[in-house]
C-alpha positions as a Markdown table, in Angstrom:
| # | Residue | x | y | z |
|---|---|---|---|---|
| 1 | Met | -8.9 | 2.1 | -38.1 |
| 2 | Pro | -7.3 | -0.8 | -36.2 |
| 3 | Ala | -7.3 | -0.4 | -32.4 |
| 4 | Arg | -3.5 | -0.6 | -32.3 |
| 5 | Leu | -3.1 | 2.4 | -34.6 |
| 6 | Ile | -5.7 | 4.3 | -32.6 |
| 7 | Ser | -3.7 | 3.6 | -29.4 |
| 8 | Ile | -0.6 | 5.1 | -31.1 |
| 9 | Phe | -2.1 | 8.1 | -33.0 |
| 10 | Ala | -4.6 | 9.2 | -30.3 |
| 11 | Pro | -2.0 | 10.3 | -27.7 |
| 12 | Leu | 0.3 | 11.6 | -30.5 |
| 13 | Ala | -2.5 | 13.8 | -31.8 |
| 14 | Val | -3.2 | 15.1 | -28.2 |
| 15 | Gly | 0.5 | 15.9 | -27.8 |
| 16 | Ile | 0.7 | 17.7 | -31.1 |
| 17 | Leu | -2.4 | 19.7 | -30.3 |
| 18 | Phe | -1.0 | 20.7 | -26.9 |
| 19 | Leu | 2.3 | 21.8 | -28.4 |
| 20 | Leu | 0.5 | 23.9 | -31.1 |
| 21 | Leu | -1.6 | 25.5 | -28.4 |
| 22 | Trp | 1.5 | 26.2 | -26.3 |
| 23 | Gln | 3.3 | 27.7 | -29.3 |
| 24 | Gly | 0.2 | 29.9 | -30.1 |
| 25 | Val | -0.1 | 31.3 | -26.6 |
| 26 | Cys | 3.6 | 32.2 | -26.5 |
| 27 | Tyr | 3.4 | 33.8 | -29.9 |
| 28 | Phe | 0.2 | 35.8 | -29.7 |
| 29 | Trp | 0.8 | 37.0 | -26.1 |
| 30 | His | 4.5 | 37.8 | -26.8 |
| 31 | Ile | 5.7 | 35.8 | -23.7 |
| 32 | Pro | 9.5 | 36.2 | -23.4 |
| 33 | Pro | 11.5 | 33.0 | -23.4 |
| 34 | Tyr | 13.0 | 33.7 | -20.0 |
| 35 | Leu | 9.5 | 33.4 | -18.5 |
| 36 | Met | 7.9 | 30.7 | -20.6 |
| 37 | Pro | 9.8 | 29.5 | -23.7 |
| 38 | Ala | 7.8 | 28.3 | -26.7 |
| 39 | Pro | 8.3 | 24.8 | -28.0 |
| 40 | Ser | 10.3 | 26.2 | -31.0 |
| 41 | Asp | 12.7 | 27.9 | -28.5 |
| 42 | Ile | 13.1 | 24.7 | -26.6 |
| 43 | Ala | 13.8 | 22.8 | -29.8 |
| 44 | Arg | 16.4 | 25.3 | -30.9 |
| 45 | Ser | 18.1 | 25.1 | -27.5 |
| 46 | Leu | 17.9 | 21.3 | -27.6 |
| 47 | Phe | 19.7 | 21.0 | -30.9 |
| 48 | Ser | 22.3 | 23.7 | -30.1 |
| 49 | Asn | 23.2 | 22.0 | -26.8 |
| 50 | Ile | 22.7 | 18.4 | -28.0 |
| 51 | Asp | 26.3 | 17.2 | -27.3 |
| 52 | Thr | 26.3 | 18.5 | -23.7 |
| 53 | Leu | 22.7 | 17.3 | -23.0 |
| 54 | Cys | 23.5 | 13.8 | -24.5 |
| 55 | His | 26.6 | 13.5 | -22.3 |
| 56 | Ala | 24.5 | 14.5 | -19.2 |
| 57 | Leu | 21.8 | 12.0 | -20.3 |
| 58 | Tyr | 24.4 | 9.3 | -20.4 |
| 59 | Ser | 25.5 | 10.1 | -16.8 |
| 60 | Thr | 21.9 | 10.1 | -15.5 |
| 61 | Leu | 21.0 | 7.0 | -17.4 |
| 62 | Thr | 24.0 | 5.2 | -16.0 |
| 63 | Val | 22.9 | 5.9 | -12.4 |
| 64 | Thr | 19.3 | 5.0 | -13.3 |
| 65 | Leu | 20.1 | 1.6 | -14.8 |
| 66 | Ala | 22.6 | 0.7 | -12.1 |
| 67 | Ala | 20.0 | 1.6 | -9.4 |
| 68 | Leu | 17.3 | -0.4 | -11.2 |
| 69 | Cys | 19.6 | -3.5 | -11.4 |
| 70 | Val | 20.5 | -3.2 | -7.7 |
| 71 | Ser | 16.9 | -2.7 | -6.8 |
| 72 | Val | 15.8 | -5.9 | -8.7 |
| 73 | Val | 18.5 | -8.1 | -7.1 |
| 74 | Leu | 18.1 | -6.8 | -3.5 |
| 75 | Gly | 14.4 | -6.4 | -3.8 |
| 76 | Val | 13.8 | -10.0 | -4.9 |
| 77 | Leu | 16.2 | -11.3 | -2.2 |
| 78 | Val | 14.4 | -9.3 | 0.5 |
| 79 | Ala | 11.0 | -10.4 | -0.7 |
| 80 | Phe | 12.2 | -14.1 | -0.6 |
| 81 | Val | 13.5 | -13.7 | 3.0 |
| 82 | Leu | 10.2 | -12.0 | 4.1 |
| 83 | Val | 8.0 | -14.7 | 2.7 |
| 84 | Gln | 9.8 | -17.5 | 4.5 |
| 85 | His | 7.9 | -17.1 | 7.7 |
| 86 | Pro | 5.1 | -14.7 | 8.9 |
| 87 | Leu | 7.2 | -13.8 | 12.0 |
| 88 | Ile | 10.1 | -12.6 | 9.7 |
| 89 | Glu | 7.7 | -10.5 | 7.7 |
| 90 | Arg | 6.1 | -8.9 | 10.7 |
| 91 | Ser | 9.6 | -8.2 | 12.2 |
| 92 | Leu | 11.3 | -6.7 | 9.1 |
| 93 | Met | 8.5 | -5.2 | 7.0 |
| 94 | Pro | 8.0 | -2.1 | 9.2 |
| 95 | Tyr | 11.7 | -1.2 | 8.5 |
| 96 | Val | 11.1 | -1.7 | 4.8 |
| 97 | Val | 8.2 | 0.7 | 4.9 |
| 98 | Leu | 10.2 | 3.1 | 7.1 |
| 99 | Met | 12.9 | 3.2 | 4.4 |
| 100 | Gln | 10.3 | 4.0 | 1.8 |
| 101 | Val | 8.5 | 6.8 | 3.7 |
| 102 | Thr | 11.7 | 8.5 | 4.8 |
| 103 | Pro | 12.4 | 11.4 | 2.4 |
| 104 | Val | 15.6 | 10.5 | 0.4 |
| 105 | Val | 16.2 | 14.3 | 0.0 |
| 106 | Ala | 16.9 | 14.3 | 3.7 |
| 107 | Leu | 19.2 | 11.3 | 3.6 |
| 108 | Ala | 21.0 | 12.1 | 0.4 |
| 109 | Pro | 23.4 | 14.7 | 1.8 |
| 110 | Leu | 24.5 | 12.2 | 4.5 |
| 111 | Ile | 24.9 | 9.5 | 2.0 |
| 112 | Ile | 27.0 | 11.7 | -0.3 |
| 113 | Ile | 29.2 | 12.8 | 2.7 |
| 114 | Leu | 29.7 | 9.2 | 3.9 |
| 115 | Val | 30.3 | 7.6 | 0.5 |
| 116 | Lys | 33.3 | 9.0 | -1.2 |
| 117 | Thr | 32.6 | 7.8 | -4.7 |
| 118 | Thr | 30.0 | 10.1 | -6.2 |
| 119 | Leu | 28.6 | 7.6 | -8.6 |
| 120 | Leu | 28.1 | 5.0 | -5.9 |
| 121 | Ala | 26.4 | 7.6 | -3.7 |
| 122 | Leu | 24.0 | 8.5 | -6.5 |
| 123 | Val | 23.2 | 4.9 | -7.1 |
| 124 | Ile | 22.5 | 4.3 | -3.4 |
| 125 | Cys | 20.1 | 7.3 | -3.3 |
| 126 | Ala | 18.3 | 6.2 | -6.4 |
| 127 | Thr | 18.1 | 2.6 | -5.2 |
| 128 | Leu | 16.4 | 3.7 | -1.9 |
| 129 | Ile | 13.6 | 5.2 | -4.0 |
| 130 | Ala | 13.3 | 2.4 | -6.5 |
| 131 | Ile | 13.5 | -0.7 | -4.4 |
| 132 | Phe | 10.2 | -0.6 | -2.5 |
| 133 | Pro | 7.9 | -1.6 | -5.5 |
| 134 | Ile | 10.1 | -4.5 | -6.2 |
| 135 | Ile | 10.0 | -5.8 | -2.6 |
| 136 | Ser | 6.2 | -5.2 | -2.1 |
| 137 | Asn | 5.1 | -6.6 | -5.5 |
| 138 | Thr | 7.4 | -9.6 | -5.4 |
| 139 | Leu | 6.3 | -10.4 | -1.8 |
| 140 | Gln | 2.6 | -10.2 | -2.8 |
| 141 | Gly | 3.4 | -12.4 | -5.8 |
| 142 | Phe | 5.1 | -15.0 | -3.6 |
| 143 | Lys | 2.1 | -14.9 | -1.2 |
| 144 | Ser | -0.4 | -15.3 | -4.1 |
| 145 | Val | 0.4 | -18.9 | -4.8 |
| 146 | Asp | -2.7 | -21.0 | -5.3 |
| 147 | Pro | -3.2 | -23.1 | -2.1 |
| 148 | Gly | -4.4 | -26.0 | -4.1 |
| 149 | Leu | -1.2 | -26.0 | -6.2 |
| 150 | Glu | 0.9 | -25.6 | -3.1 |
| 151 | Ala | -0.9 | -28.7 | -1.5 |
| 152 | Phe | -0.3 | -30.5 | -4.8 |
| 153 | Phe | 3.4 | -29.9 | -4.7 |
| 154 | Arg | 3.5 | -31.0 | -1.0 |
| 155 | Met | 1.5 | -34.2 | -1.9 |
| 156 | His | 4.1 | -35.1 | -4.5 |
| 157 | Lys | 6.9 | -34.4 | -2.0 |
| 158 | Ala | 8.4 | -31.7 | -4.2 |
| 159 | Ser | 11.7 | -30.3 | -2.8 |
| 160 | Arg | 11.9 | -26.7 | -1.5 |
| 161 | Leu | 14.0 | -25.7 | -4.5 |
| 162 | Lys | 11.6 | -27.3 | -7.0 |
| 163 | Thr | 8.7 | -25.5 | -5.3 |
| 164 | Leu | 10.5 | -22.2 | -5.5 |
| 165 | Leu | 11.5 | -22.6 | -9.2 |
| 166 | Arg | 8.4 | -24.2 | -10.6 |
| 167 | Leu | 5.6 | -22.7 | -8.4 |
| 168 | Gln | 6.5 | -19.6 | -6.4 |
| 169 | Ile | 8.6 | -17.8 | -9.0 |
| 170 | Pro | 6.1 | -18.4 | -11.9 |
| 171 | Ser | 3.3 | -17.2 | -9.6 |
| 172 | Ala | 5.2 | -14.1 | -8.5 |
| 173 | Leu | 6.3 | -13.2 | -12.0 |
| 174 | Pro | 3.4 | -11.0 | -13.1 |
| 175 | Met | 3.5 | -9.0 | -9.8 |
| 176 | Phe | 7.3 | -8.7 | -10.1 |
| 177 | Met | 7.1 | -7.3 | -13.7 |
| 178 | Ala | 4.5 | -4.8 | -12.6 |
| 179 | Gly | 6.8 | -3.7 | -9.8 |
| 180 | Leu | 9.7 | -3.4 | -12.3 |
| 181 | Gln | 7.6 | -1.0 | -14.5 |
| 182 | Ile | 7.0 | 1.2 | -11.5 |
| 183 | Ser | 10.6 | 1.0 | -10.3 |
| 184 | Ser | 12.0 | 2.0 | -13.7 |
| 185 | Gly | 10.4 | 5.4 | -13.4 |
| 186 | Leu | 11.3 | 5.7 | -9.7 |
| 187 | Ala | 14.9 | 4.9 | -10.4 |
| 188 | Leu | 15.1 | 7.8 | -12.8 |
| 189 | Val | 13.4 | 10.1 | -10.3 |
| 190 | Gly | 15.9 | 9.0 | -7.7 |
| 191 | Ala | 18.8 | 9.6 | -9.9 |
| 192 | Val | 17.6 | 13.1 | -10.7 |
| 193 | Val | 16.9 | 13.9 | -7.1 |
| 194 | Ala | 20.3 | 12.6 | -6.0 |
| 195 | Glu | 22.0 | 14.7 | -8.7 |
| 196 | Phe | 20.2 | 17.8 | -7.5 |
| 197 | Val | 21.4 | 17.2 | -4.0 |
| 198 | Ala | 24.9 | 16.3 | -5.0 |
| 199 | Gly | 25.2 | 19.2 | -7.5 |
| 200 | Thr | 27.9 | 17.2 | -9.3 |
| 201 | Gly | 29.6 | 18.8 | -12.3 |
| 202 | Gly | 32.5 | 17.9 | -14.6 |
| 203 | Asn | 32.4 | 14.6 | -16.3 |
| 204 | Ser | 29.8 | 13.2 | -13.9 |
| 205 | Ala | 27.3 | 16.0 | -14.6 |
| 206 | Gly | 23.8 | 14.7 | -15.2 |
| 207 | Leu | 20.6 | 16.3 | -16.5 |
| 208 | Ala | 19.8 | 17.6 | -13.1 |
| 209 | Tyr | 23.0 | 19.6 | -13.1 |
| 210 | Glu | 22.2 | 20.9 | -16.5 |
| 211 | Ile | 18.9 | 22.2 | -15.2 |
| 212 | Leu | 20.6 | 23.8 | -12.2 |
| 213 | Gln | 23.2 | 25.5 | -14.4 |
| 214 | Ala | 20.5 | 26.7 | -16.9 |
| 215 | Gly | 18.5 | 28.1 | -14.0 |
| 216 | Phe | 21.5 | 30.0 | -12.6 |
| 217 | Gln | 22.2 | 31.4 | -16.1 |
| 218 | Met | 18.5 | 32.2 | -16.7 |
| 219 | Asp | 18.7 | 30.0 | -19.8 |
| 220 | Ile | 15.1 | 28.8 | -19.5 |
| 221 | Pro | 14.9 | 27.1 | -23.0 |
| 222 | Arg | 17.9 | 25.0 | -22.1 |
| 223 | Met | 16.3 | 24.1 | -18.8 |
| 224 | Phe | 13.1 | 22.9 | -20.5 |
| 225 | Ala | 15.3 | 21.0 | -23.1 |
| 226 | Ala | 17.0 | 19.1 | -20.2 |
| 227 | Leu | 13.6 | 18.5 | -18.6 |
| 228 | Phe | 12.2 | 17.2 | -22.0 |
| 229 | Met | 15.1 | 14.7 | -22.2 |
| 230 | Ile | 14.3 | 13.5 | -18.6 |
| 231 | Thr | 10.6 | 13.0 | -19.6 |
| 232 | Leu | 11.5 | 11.3 | -22.8 |
| 233 | Thr | 13.9 | 9.0 | -20.9 |
| 234 | Gly | 11.2 | 8.1 | -18.4 |
| 235 | Leu | 8.8 | 7.3 | -21.2 |
| 236 | Ala | 11.4 | 5.1 | -22.9 |
| 237 | Leu | 12.1 | 3.2 | -19.7 |
| 238 | Tyr | 8.4 | 2.6 | -19.2 |
| 239 | Met | 7.9 | 1.4 | -22.7 |
| 240 | Ala | 11.0 | -0.9 | -22.5 |
| 241 | Thr | 9.9 | -2.5 | -19.3 |
| 242 | Ser | 6.4 | -2.9 | -20.6 |
| 243 | Ser | 7.8 | -4.7 | -23.7 |
| 244 | Ile | 9.9 | -6.9 | -21.5 |
| 245 | Arg | 6.8 | -7.7 | -19.3 |
| 246 | Lys | 4.8 | -8.7 | -22.4 |
| 247 | Leu | 7.6 | -10.8 | -23.7 |
| 248 | Val | 8.2 | -12.6 | -20.4 |
| 249 | Leu | 4.6 | -13.2 | -19.7 |
| 250 | His | 3.5 | -14.1 | -23.2 |
| 251 | Asn | 4.4 | -17.7 | -23.1 |
| 252 | Arg | 3.9 | -18.1 | -19.4 |
| 253 | Val | 1.7 | -21.2 | -18.6 |
| 254 | Gln | -0.4 | -21.0 | -15.5 |
| 255 | His | 0.0 | -24.6 | -14.5 |
| 256 | Tyr | 3.6 | -24.9 | -15.6 |
| 257 | Gly | 4.7 | -26.2 | -12.2 |
| 258 | Val | 1.9 | -28.8 | -12.1 |
| 259 | Ser | 2.9 | -30.3 | -15.5 |
| 260 | Ser | 6.6 | -30.3 | -14.4 |
| 261 | Val | 5.8 | -32.3 | -11.2 |
| 262 | Lys | 3.6 | -34.7 | -13.2 |
| 263 | Gln | 6.4 | -35.2 | -15.7 |
| 264 | Asp | 8.9 | -35.9 | -12.9 |
| 265 | Asp | 6.5 | -38.4 | -11.3 |
| 266 | Asp | 6.1 | -40.2 | -14.6 |
């Protein structure tokens, strides 16, 4: 069997085996659904509440994607500022780390109080969680430029903009894409955490609110159905960013900047 098919069917087989074992334990030990629902109970609840859960998924996904986009833009800008001079990095990097290690759960109530728009408050909370991998990975990518290539660009009197576009950005791209993969999952986590703290309902109700409501109503199968949708969304985001990473890096040439400078000189 080709390696590609094995990589697809091996985890799928493990997942099916796990679900069958879970179903068997719940069936033979007669575990009630309000304690531990069987996969069949979760599937029935998922299909019976599919409209509500899909609407909640749309709200959560909106916050997640908005936070991811903001994290990418701000994270790259911050990394670019930090890499300009070692003094700037030493002065500002501790505050970037401080922002990362401060629990967002502690800051979320204050953000939600200060920011009147609920959606904006949720995006800010999710961004605080998702932005650090973008900053740290992009910064390391900028700093990983080959010194020989950097000297080559200086020798050919390449402008600062040309050095940035044709040397620093191509060198930082692999690290940036790795950070993007990490941040995609963290943005979803941040969105769910922010929804838990905000407890928003109505049209802005996300999957976290559905989990809270199901818990209050002791509807445990519905709670697991919402949790399953969060897990599936996280997996989809990771696979999407992984595909984007492969697509972006597939035709990346390591010495693209060198050939560009040579072409300009000729």
